[in-house]
N, C-alpha and C positions, 0 to 999 in steps of 0.2 A: 526520607528526607539524610538520618544522620548520619549513612554511609561516603553519602553523597555529601555532604562536608568534613567528613575526618580522610576526605579523597581517594576513600577504599573505588571507588564507581565513579567511570567519567558520571553526567544528568543522562545523557542517551539509556545509557545500558541502565538504571536505575529503574530509569523510565519503562526500559522492556521488559526488566522485570518484576514493577507492581502487573503490566499487565498479565501477561503469564502469570501471577498468583493470580489477579481480576478470572481469568479461566476457569482454574482449577480450584476455586473454590463455585464455583457456579455449576459447572464441572459433575464438582462432587454434590451438593447439595441440592440438583438436579434429579440423582440417579435416582432414587427411593421413588423420584415421579416417573417416573423413566419408566424402571421397572413396571409400575402398578399400570403402566397404560398397556404392559403387551410389547410393549420397542430395546430393543437395545441397548442401554446407556452407549455416549459415546465414549471415547475410551485415550485419551490423550499420553504424549506421553509423559514417563515420571519428570525431561528436563527439554525444554522444546528444541534441536538443533538450532542453529544458528550462522550460514551462508550470509560473505557479502555478496553486491551484484556480481563481482567478478568473476569470484568465487563457486556461483553458479552459474554460470554461462561457459568454466572452464569443462567445468565437473557433467553439467546436460544434454551441452551444445556440442562442446569440446570450440570451444574460441575462442581466442584470448579476448580481453571487450577492452578497445582503448574512446573513451568519450570522443565522440563527433567524428570515429574515424569515415568515412563516405564511402566506404572500401566493405562498412561491413554486411550489406545485404550481396554484394561480391563471393564477399568470403563464405557471409553464409548460404544462400548455392551453390559453390565448390563441396562444405561439409557436408550435404548430405538433404540442406532443407528445401524444404517444398512454396512454403508462405514468398518471401524476402521475393522484389521483382528486380528486375536491372533497371536504375532507374528510381531509387525509393534511397526519401533521404535518413539518414542515420536514426532517427524520433521513431521514424514507418519501422527503420527495419529495426531497430532493439526490441521496439513492439511484437512484434508479428516473433521473430527469435523468442519473449519471454510466457508468448504466447504457445506457442509448438510445438517449445522442447523447455523450456524452463517451468516455464510448472506440471505439464507433469508429472517434470520429474523430481515438483513437492509436495507434488503429493504421495511419491515411495514411502514418505518418510513418515506419514501418518497426518506430523505437524509442524511445522518451518518459520521460523522469523527471515523477510533477506535481508539485509541490514549495509548499508555504505556505501547508495546507490553515485550512481558516476552523475558531478558538479550543471552534470546540460538539464537533466531528469527529479532537480531540484525541490524542483516545485516553489513553494515560500519559509525552509530549512534552511539550517545555520551550513558553508560547507569552512571546511573543516579539514585539514590535513588532502588534500586534496580530495574528499570526498564531501559526499551530505549524506549533513546525520540524519539520515531518514532509516525509518526500517516500513516494512510492512510485513504482519503475519496472516497466513497460510493454513488453511484445514482441508488437508484434500486438496481443489479442488479450487478452494471459495477461499480469493481476499478478506481476509477479516475485517483491519484494523488498517489501517494510512497514518505513522508519526513522528513529525516530526519534533527536532532542539530550532523552537520557534528565533526564524528568524526578524530582530530590533526593530532595524534599523531602518524608517521610515522614505529614505531614500534607496534604496534599494531593494526594498520590499515595493513600490513605485514603478523603478526600471522593471521591476523585474517583469511586472501586470500590464503594463504597458507593453509590452515586449513581447507579455501569452496574446495582449486583444491583437496585436496586428498581426499575428502569424494569423489567429480569424476573418480579421478583415482579408486582409491575403489568399482565403480562403470562400473566402464569397458567407462565410459564416454567421448568423448570428453579433454583433456583442454587443455584450451590459453594459451599461458606464463602471462608472467607477467608484467605490470604494468611499469617498468619504466619511465618516463616520469610522469606519473601520484608520485612513491616513491620521484623523484626528488625536488616538487612539496614538499613535506608536507616538504620535508628536509629546503625549504628554510623558509618556515612558513606563515599562515595563520595565521586570522585575527578569533575569535567566529564566525560559520557563521550556514545558517542553509541550503538546499534546495534541488527540490522539483522534481523529476518528471513527469508531468504532464502532461496526453495524451490531447492533442492537437485534434487531429480526433477521440478519444473518445469523446469527449465534444460535439463537434460537431455534430455527430453524433447522440448526445439525444439532441443536442436542435432542432437541427431537423426533431425530432421523424426518421429518418434512422435507419432500424434495424443494416442495419450493416455499414463498414464503405467507399464501392464504390461506394458513391454518395461523400464522402468530401477528395477520395488520389486523389494530386493539379495534378501533373506528372504523367505519365501513360511509362514505357518501356519498350522493350519486356519480354515477359514468363521470369523465370526460368528455370522450364523444359519443357518440351514438351512429351506430353501424346506416346507413340510406340501406332502404331493402328493392 
C-alpha cells in the first residue's frame, strides 16, 4: 500500500506483487512438510515472468492479437493451429489459441503471470489504456488465480453482466438471475480496489505434488448423484 500511495507502482502491479509474495511464502513454509512426505517440493522462479496477453500470443503462437478480430480463427489455422474452425467467433478462437499454444508455452516458464487482457475479455475488470486491468497466474499449465482491478461503476457492471447473460440466452444455456445485492453495494460506493480469485485447493495440490484435488478436499458430503445400475 505504501508503494501504491507513493506512486511507485500502479495498484494492480502492487497487487500482483502481493499475490506472488503469498505464493512464494506459502511454498517456502510448506517445503519441510512436503519433503517429510517424501515428495519433491515445488520450485517457483525467483521472480515470476510477466507477459501481456498480446506478447504471449506473439511469442508462443506467432499471432498478432487484435481484439474482436473476426479473422483470428482463419489466421490461426494458417499459422498451423489445429483447434480453431472456420466460422469461430473471436472469443471462441481466442480461447482455443490460448489452450492449444499459449498455456503450454507458459508452462515452459515454470510459472508466469499473464496481464493486460483485451477489453472484450475484461469480465468485471477496469479497462484503462486500451487493455483490461486483469491478470492470471499460471503454475505449469494450471490457471491458479484470476485477479482484477475492480470495475466500480454500477451501470457499467450491469451492462456487462446483462450482455453476458444475453449471450448465454442466445446459446440456450441457463441464465442465472442478476445479483441485486451486488448492484446495491456498488450504489453505496466502494473505494478503488483489486480482487483475486485464487484457487487455494489447486495451490495446495500443486505444493503437495498431487495430480488432482481429491487429497486436499477438507470436507466430503453425500455424492451429488448416483449412477444408475
